[in-house]
C-alpha positions as a Markdown table, in Angstrom:
| # | Residue | x | y | z |
|---|---|---|---|---|
| 1 | Met | -3.0 | -2.8 | 13.0 |
| 2 | Asn | -3.9 | -6.4 | 13.5 |
| 3 | Cys | -1.0 | -8.2 | 15.2 |
| 4 | Arg | -2.4 | -11.7 | 15.2 |
| 5 | Pro | 0.2 | -14.0 | 13.7 |
| 6 | Asp | -2.5 | -15.8 | 11.6 |
| 7 | Met | -3.4 | -12.4 | 10.0 |
| 8 | Leu | 0.1 | -10.9 | 9.8 |
| 9 | Phe | 1.4 | -13.7 | 7.5 |
| 10 | Thr | -1.4 | -13.7 | 5.0 |
| 11 | Pro | -0.8 | -11.7 | 1.8 |
| 12 | Ser | -3.2 | -9.0 | 3.0 |
| 13 | Gly | -1.7 | -8.9 | 6.4 |
| 14 | Arg | 1.9 | -8.6 | 5.0 |
| 15 | Ser | 0.9 | -5.9 | 2.5 |
| 16 | Gly | -1.1 | -3.9 | 5.0 |
| 17 | Thr | 1.7 | -4.0 | 7.5 |
| 18 | Ala | 4.3 | -2.9 | 4.9 |
| 19 | Val | 2.2 | 0.0 | 3.6 |
| 20 | Lys | 1.3 | 1.2 | 7.1 |
| 21 | Thr | 4.9 | 1.0 | 8.2 |
| 22 | Val | 6.3 | 2.9 | 5.2 |
| 23 | Arg | 3.6 | 5.6 | 5.4 |
| 24 | Glu | 4.3 | 6.1 | 9.1 |
| 25 | Phe | 8.1 | 6.4 | 8.4 |
| 26 | Leu | 7.5 | 8.9 | 5.5 |
| 27 | Asp | 5.2 | 11.0 | 7.7 |
| 28 | Lys | 7.5 | 10.9 | 10.7 |
| 29 | Thr | 10.7 | 11.8 | 8.8 |
| 30 | Asn | 9.1 | 14.1 | 6.2 |
| 31 | Ser | 11.0 | 12.1 | 3.6 |
| 32 | Asp | 10.4 | 12.3 | -0.1 |
| 33 | Ile | 12.2 | 9.0 | -1.0 |
| 34 | Glu | 10.7 | 6.7 | -3.6 |
| 35 | Val | 9.5 | 3.4 | -2.2 |
| 36 | Thr | 9.0 | 0.2 | -4.3 |
| 37 | Phe | 6.9 | -2.6 | -2.9 |
| 38 | Cys | 7.8 | -6.1 | -4.3 |
| 39 | Gly | 5.2 | -8.8 | -4.7 |
| 40 | Phe | 5.2 | -12.3 | -6.1 |
| 41 | Ser | 1.9 | -12.6 | -7.8 |
| 42 | Arg | -1.0 | -10.7 | -9.4 |
| 43 | Gln | -2.8 | -11.2 | -6.2 |
| 44 | Asp | 0.0 | -9.4 | -4.3 |
| 45 | Leu | -0.2 | -6.5 | -6.8 |
| 46 | Asp | -3.9 | -6.2 | -6.4 |
| 47 | Ile | -3.7 | -6.2 | -2.6 |
| 48 | Tyr | -0.9 | -3.6 | -2.5 |
| 49 | Ala | -2.8 | -1.4 | -4.9 |
| 50 | Glu | -5.9 | -1.6 | -2.7 |
| 51 | Phe | -3.9 | -0.5 | 0.4 |
| 52 | Leu | -2.1 | 2.2 | -1.4 |
| 53 | Arg | -5.4 | 3.7 | -2.7 |
| 54 | Gly | -6.8 | 3.7 | 0.9 |
């Protein structure tokens, strides 16, 4: 994970951090909860979709 502040607060940085954190939590806890990511634009949706596919 890139922890540089200038990267963390970009749409891609935020989305990547969110997806990584949720995946780690789900793996660690063996949870089957449903998670919803919220975005504010089509760009956000596209970025989240790319991270979720990866």
